[in-house]
C-alpha positions as CSV (number, residue, x, y, z in Angstrom):
1,M,8.0,7.5,9.6
2,T,11.6,8.3,8.8
3,E,12.7,9.3,5.3
4,H,14.5,6.0,5.0
5,A,11.4,4.0,5.9
6,K,9.3,6.1,3.5
7,R,11.7,5.5,0.7
8,I,11.5,1.8,1.3
9,E,7.7,1.8,1.3
10,D,7.7,3.8,-2.0
11,I,10.0,1.4,-3.6
12,K,7.9,-1.6,-2.4
13,K,4.9,0.0,-4.0
14,E,6.7,0.4,-7.3
15,I,7.9,-3.2,-7.2
16,R,4.4,-4.4,-6.3
17,S,3.0,-2.5,-9.3
18,L,5.6,-4.0,-11.7
19,L,4.9,-7.5,-10.4
20,L,1.1,-7.1,-10.7
21,S,1.5,-6.0,-14.3
22,A,3.4,-9.3,-15.1
23,P,0.8,-12.1,-15.1
24,V,3.4,-14.8,-15.3
25,G,5.8,-13.1,-12.8
26,L,9.3,-11.8,-13.2
27,T,12.7,-13.2,-12.6
28,L,15.1,-11.1,-10.5
29,P,17.0,-9.8,-13.6
30,E,13.6,-9.0,-15.3
31,L,12.4,-7.1,-12.3
32,E,15.7,-5.1,-12.1
33,K,15.4,-4.3,-15.8
34,D,11.7,-3.4,-15.7
35,Y,12.3,-1.2,-12.6
36,F,15.1,0.6,-14.4
37,L,12.9,1.1,-17.6
38,F,9.8,2.3,-15.8
39,I,11.3,4.2,-12.8
40,G,14.4,5.5,-14.5
41,E,16.9,4.4,-12.0
42,A,18.4,1.1,-10.7
43,L,16.8,-0.5,-7.6
44,P,18.7,1.3,-4.8
45,S,19.2,-1.8,-2.6
46,K,22.8,-1.0,-1.7
47,E,22.0,2.6,-0.9
48,L,19.3,1.3,1.5
49,G,21.8,-0.9,3.3
50,Y,21.3,-4.2,1.6
51,K,24.0,-6.3,-0.1
52,N,21.9,-6.8,-3.2
53,T,18.4,-6.8,-4.7
54,E,17.6,-10.3,-3.5
55,E,18.4,-9.4,0.1
56,F,16.2,-6.3,-0.2
57,L,13.3,-8.4,-1.4
């Protein structure tokens, strides 16, 4: 597995954890905010080659 693929898998796991902890779900802005609060950085969608978070998801 490449470093890029591993990073994407790690981010997916973090997102999955955030979504599972929100019983009523999260809007995209809520997900981005929670990711920043709990992980300490913004979702790196553009760094991974996507236009935005929605395209990454």
